[in-house]
TIGUTOR-255350 format. One record per residue (C-alpha): residue number from 1; y, z, x; chain. Coordinates in Angstrom, 1 decimal. Each point is the difference from the previous one (the first is absolute). Layout:
<pabas>
(NUM,(Y,Z,X),'A')
...
</pabas>
This chain:
<pabas>
(1,(-12.7,11.5,22.0),'A')
(2,(-0.2,2.9,-2.6),'A')
(3,(-0.5,-2.6,-3.5),'A')
(4,(-3.5,1.2,-1.0),'A')
(5,(-0.9,-3.6,-0.2),'A')
(6,(2.5,-1.0,-2.3),'A')
(7,(1.6,-3.3,0.8),'A')
(8,(3.6,0.7,-1.5),'A')
(9,(0.2,3.1,1.5),'A')
(10,(-0.7,-1.2,3.5),'A')
(11,(2.3,-2.8,-0.6),'A')
(12,(3.0,2.2,-1.0),'A')
(13,(-0.8,2.3,3.0),'A')
(14,(-0.4,-3.0,2.3),'A')
(15,(3.2,-1.2,-1.0),'A')
(16,(2.1,3.3,0.6),'A')
(17,(-1.8,0.1,3.4),'A')
(18,(0.8,-3.7,0.8),'A')
(19,(3.9,0.8,-0.7),'A')
(20,(0.0,3.0,1.8),'A')
(21,(-1.5,-1.7,3.1),'A')
(22,(2.3,-2.9,-0.4),'A')
(23,(3.5,1.8,-0.2),'A')
(24,(2.0,-1.0,2.8),'A')
(25,(-2.6,-2.4,1.5),'A')
(26,(0.4,-3.6,0.6),'A')
(27,(-2.3,-2.3,-2.2),'A')
(28,(-2.5,-0.7,2.8),'A')
(29,(-0.5,3.5,0.8),'A')
(30,(-0.2,1.1,-3.3),'A')
(31,(-2.6,-2.3,-1.0),'A')
(32,(-2.4,0.7,3.3),'A')
(33,(0.2,4.1,-0.9),'A')
(34,(-0.8,-0.5,-3.4),'A')
(35,(-2.4,-2.9,0.7),'A')
(36,(-2.0,2.6,2.2),'A')
(37,(0.3,3.2,-2.1),'A')
(38,(0.3,-1.1,-3.5),'A')
(39,(-1.8,-3.2,-0.7),'A')
(40,(-3.5,1.0,1.3),'A')
(41,(0.0,2.4,-3.1),'A')
(42,(-0.1,-2.8,-2.5),'A')
(43,(-2.3,-2.0,1.8),'A')
(44,(-2.7,2.6,0.5),'A')
(45,(0.0,2.4,-2.6),'A')
(46,(1.0,-2.4,-2.8),'A')
(47,(-1.3,-3.0,1.5),'A')
(48,(3.2,-2.3,-0.8),'A')
(49,(0.5,-3.2,1.8),'A')
(50,(1.9,0.5,3.5),'A')
(51,(2.6,-2.5,-0.8),'A')
(52,(1.1,1.7,-3.4),'A')
(53,(-0.3,3.6,1.6),'A')
(54,(2.1,-1.2,2.9),'A')
(55,(2.5,-1.6,-2.1),'A')
(56,(0.4,3.2,-1.9),'A')
(57,(0.7,2.0,2.8),'A')
(58,(2.3,-2.5,1.8),'A')
(59,(2.0,-0.2,-3.5),'A')
(60,(0.1,3.8,-0.2),'A')
(61,(1.3,0.4,3.5),'A')
(62,(2.7,-2.5,-0.4),'A')
(63,(1.2,2.0,-3.1),'A')
(64,(1.1,2.7,2.5),'A')
(65,(3.0,-2.1,0.7),'A')
(66,(1.4,0.6,-3.5),'A')
(67,(-1.3,3.7,-0.3),'A')
(68,(2.3,3.0,0.6),'A')
(69,(0.9,1.6,2.2),'A')
(70,(-0.1,-2.6,2.8),'A')
(71,(-0.1,-3.2,-2.2),'A')
(72,(1.1,-2.2,2.8),'A')
(73,(0.7,-3.0,-1.9),'A')
(74,(2.3,1.9,-2.6),'A')
(75,(1.7,1.7,3.2),'A')
(76,(0.9,-3.6,1.1),'A')
(77,(0.8,-1.3,-3.2),'A')
(78,(2.3,2.9,-0.9),'A')
(79,(1.6,-0.3,3.4),'A')
(80,(0.7,-3.7,-0.9),'A')
(81,(1.3,0.6,-3.3),'A')
(82,(1.9,3.2,1.1),'A')
(83,(-1.8,1.8,-3.1),'A')
(84,(-1.3,3.6,-0.2),'A')
(85,(-3.5,0.3,1.7),'A')
(86,(-1.7,1.9,-2.8),'A')
(87,(1.4,-1.9,-2.8),'A')
(88,(-1.1,-3.0,1.5),'A')
(89,(-3.6,1.5,0.4),'A')
(90,(0.1,0.7,-3.7),'A')
(91,(0.9,-3.6,-0.8),'A')
(92,(-2.5,-1.5,2.5),'A')
(93,(-2.8,2.1,-1.6),'A')
(94,(0.7,-1.1,-3.3),'A')
(95,(0.5,-3.7,0.7),'A')
(96,(-3.3,-0.1,2.3),'A')
(97,(-2.0,2.3,-2.8),'A')
(98,(-2.9,-2.3,-0.2),'A')
(99,(-0.5,0.0,3.7),'A')
(100,(-1.4,3.3,-0.3),'A')
(101,(-2.5,-1.1,-2.3),'A')
(102,(-1.2,-3.8,0.8),'A')
(103,(-1.9,1.2,3.0),'A')
(104,(-2.4,1.8,-2.2),'A')
(105,(-0.9,-3.2,-1.4),'A')
(106,(-1.3,-1.2,3.3),'A')
(107,(-2.7,2.7,-0.2),'A')
(108,(-0.9,-0.5,-3.7),'A')
(109,(0.1,-3.6,0.3),'A')
(110,(-0.8,-1.0,3.5),'A')
(111,(-0.5,-3.8,-0.9),'A')
(112,(4.0,0.1,-0.4),'A')
(113,(0.5,0.1,3.7),'A')
(114,(-3.4,-1.9,1.5),'A')
(115,(1.8,-3.2,0.9),'A')
(116,(-1.9,-2.0,-2.7),'A')
(117,(2.2,-1.6,-2.4),'A')
(118,(-1.8,0.1,-3.5),'A')
(119,(1.0,-0.1,-3.9),'A')
(120,(-1.0,3.5,0.2),'A')
(121,(2.6,0.9,2.7),'A')
(122,(2.8,-1.9,-1.9),'A')
(123,(-0.6,1.7,-3.4),'A')
(124,(-0.1,3.2,2.0),'A')
(125,(3.3,-0.8,1.6),'A')
(126,(1.6,-0.5,-3.4),'A')
(127,(-1.2,3.3,-1.4),'A')
(128,(1.3,2.0,3.1),'A')
(129,(3.3,-2.1,-0.6),'A')
(130,(0.4,1.1,-3.5),'A')
(131,(-1.0,3.5,1.1),'A')
(132,(2.8,0.1,2.8),'A')
(133,(2.8,-1.4,-2.5),'A')
(134,(-1.2,2.9,-2.2),'A')
(135,(0.5,2.5,2.5),'A')
(136,(3.3,-1.3,1.3),'A')
(137,(1.2,-0.3,-3.4),'A')
(138,(-1.0,3.6,-0.8),'A')
(139,(1.6,1.3,3.1),'A')
(140,(3.2,-2.1,0.2),'A')
(141,(0.9,-1.7,-3.3),'A')
(142,(3.3,1.7,-1.6),'A')
(143,(-1.6,1.5,-3.1),'A')
(144,(2.4,1.0,-2.8),'A')
(145,(-2.2,2.6,-2.0),'A')
(146,(0.6,3.5,-0.3),'A')
(147,(-1.0,2.1,2.9),'A')
(148,(-3.5,1.1,-1.4),'A')
(149,(-1.2,-3.5,-1.4),'A')
(150,(1.7,-1.6,3.3),'A')
(151,(-2.4,2.3,2.1),'A')
(152,(-3.1,-0.9,-2.3),'A')
(153,(0.6,-3.7,-0.1),'A')
(154,(0.7,-0.1,3.9),'A')
(155,(-3.4,2.1,0.6),'A')
(156,(-1.9,-2.4,-2.4),'A')
(157,(1.1,-3.3,2.1),'A')
(158,(-0.9,1.7,3.4),'A')
(159,(-3.3,1.6,-1.4),'A')
(160,(-1.3,-3.4,-1.5),'A')
(161,(1.4,-2.1,2.7),'A')
(162,(-2.1,2.0,2.4),'A')
(163,(-3.0,0.0,-1.9),'A')
(164,(0.5,-4.0,-0.2),'A')
(165,(0.3,-0.3,3.8),'A')
(166,(-3.0,2.6,1.2),'A')
(167,(-2.4,0.2,-2.8),'A')
(168,(-3.5,-1.5,1.2),'A')
(169,(-0.8,-1.0,-3.5),'A')
(170,(1.3,-3.4,-1.2),'A')
(171,(-0.1,1.2,-3.5),'A')
(172,(2.2,2.9,1.0),'A')
(173,(2.4,-2.0,1.3),'A')
(174,(0.3,-2.3,-2.8),'A')
(175,(0.7,2.8,-2.2),'A')
(176,(2.6,1.0,2.4),'A')
(177,(1.8,-3.3,-0.3),'A')
(178,(-0.5,0.2,-3.7),'A')
(179,(1.9,3.5,0.0),'A')
(180,(2.6,-1.4,2.5),'A')
(181,(0.8,-2.8,-2.3),'A')
(182,(0.2,2.5,-3.1),'A')
(183,(2.3,2.2,1.6),'A')
(184,(2.3,-2.8,1.6),'A')
(185,(0.1,-1.3,-3.9),'A')
(186,(1.1,3.4,-1.2),'A')
(187,(2.3,0.4,2.7),'A')
(188,(1.8,-3.1,-0.6),'A')
(189,(0.1,0.3,-3.7),'A')
(190,(3.4,0.9,-1.4),'A')
(191,(-1.3,3.1,-1.7),'A')
(192,(-0.7,1.8,3.1),'A')
(193,(2.6,-1.5,2.6),'A')
(194,(3.1,0.9,-2.0),'A')
(195,(0.4,3.2,-2.1),'A')
(196,(1.4,-0.9,-3.6),'A')
(197,(4.0,-0.4,-0.1),'A')
(198,(1.4,2.8,-1.9),'A')
(199,(2.2,-1.2,-2.6),'A')
(200,(3.9,1.4,-0.2),'A')
(201,(-0.8,1.2,-3.4),'A')
(202,(-2.7,2.1,1.2),'A')
(203,(2.2,1.6,2.5),'A')
</pabas>
């Protein structure tokens, strides 16, 4: 894999490959393919635990069910709801936004999926939960700002949420949580949520 020995690049490329290989495939077949072709890269080149590597590729392959243009899960859901396929795809990707980020934490925090429950695992689960909520908040919450402020705040929520989920340093993750809390406080404050009403005298 042409990653230059950089894990984040290998992880992104690996996720893309896993999604492509998993398009239209049932769960067992998708995992079998990526387990043979992609997982060994993380084990042999980056010396990551086998369980974490296999969790990553399995998770990524299953995301093919939400990924256009095939998106088998979305096709079934849109058929049941009698909704447009592409609009349903867009909503599915927005709602499931953190699912494309969480697998990276398996590589940077292998103990999260090693099967041993500990206080560190519990703390990391809480951190990932905060980051996931931040990403969902940024992608889905009905902001009421003007367009440029809306986009800026959405971007901040998604970026800081992603950093909180993935970053290998607990200290940086804590800073990410702090940033999310500050952003949430700003967003929930009356100053930022609603523009000042224009008095009739000023019209």
